[in-house]
C-alpha angles and dihedrals in degrees: 000000000000117000112245094240092049091050093047093047090051088055091051092046094050095039102042089132093044103082093189097055093041091048093050092050092047090049091055092046090050098042095050093035090234089159086078088069085071091046097253114149096210141023090238091055090048097052093043095050100034101036105017087237130134118243090241091054090050090051090048089055090048092049091047091053090052090051091051090051088051093050099039098094092055141046099063089275093308111130133163109291097213143016093263092058092048092044091062088064094052091090089068130073118245096267094048091046090059094043095048091043092053090049092045093051090048091051092068092225116152113267106254135127092244092051092049090048091049092047091052091049092051092047100041091099086069090060116078116237093255088064096244126111113249093242125025111244102230091213086069093059105093132138120232090244093052091045090050091050092049092048090050090051092048088051090053090049090051090050092049091047092049088050090053090246091290099138097029117030121228087236091057090049091051091046092055090045089057091047091053092045091051091050091051095046099040104029113117 
């Protein structure tokens, strides 16, 4: 069995250009203090020596991966393409990140850090001073387990679609969608 640190470092090594994967791996190394397995006294020392990365850059990657996790159930599959685009959203709380992201995607503006920053500036008057939206958007209330199940289902739909609905028919997919909808609407 692969040691957790070895596995996570392999992810970082093979995904150096994928900020999300690298950030997720760094977060696990940080949160569980796995860097101590290599006799480093601090996370900053570990990332500097092992990855030639500043501690602040490592934390930016970690924060960006959290933002991507927060945005993943929305946006029609459109998520920030790099750490700089995600970083712009870090000034917002989770609910406002999702709200602003939905509005940004709907705006049709080109996906760039500067466009996202400009969009946030123009729309900050819609965000109360305490940083929370006036009314919680109930679409944003989702448990991690439910989110994981939805993401798994969306993955299965994508597989079926890519397979031209050969192993699972589109009709079967729609049938089970109706079953789930009925359970949500009529469940007591």
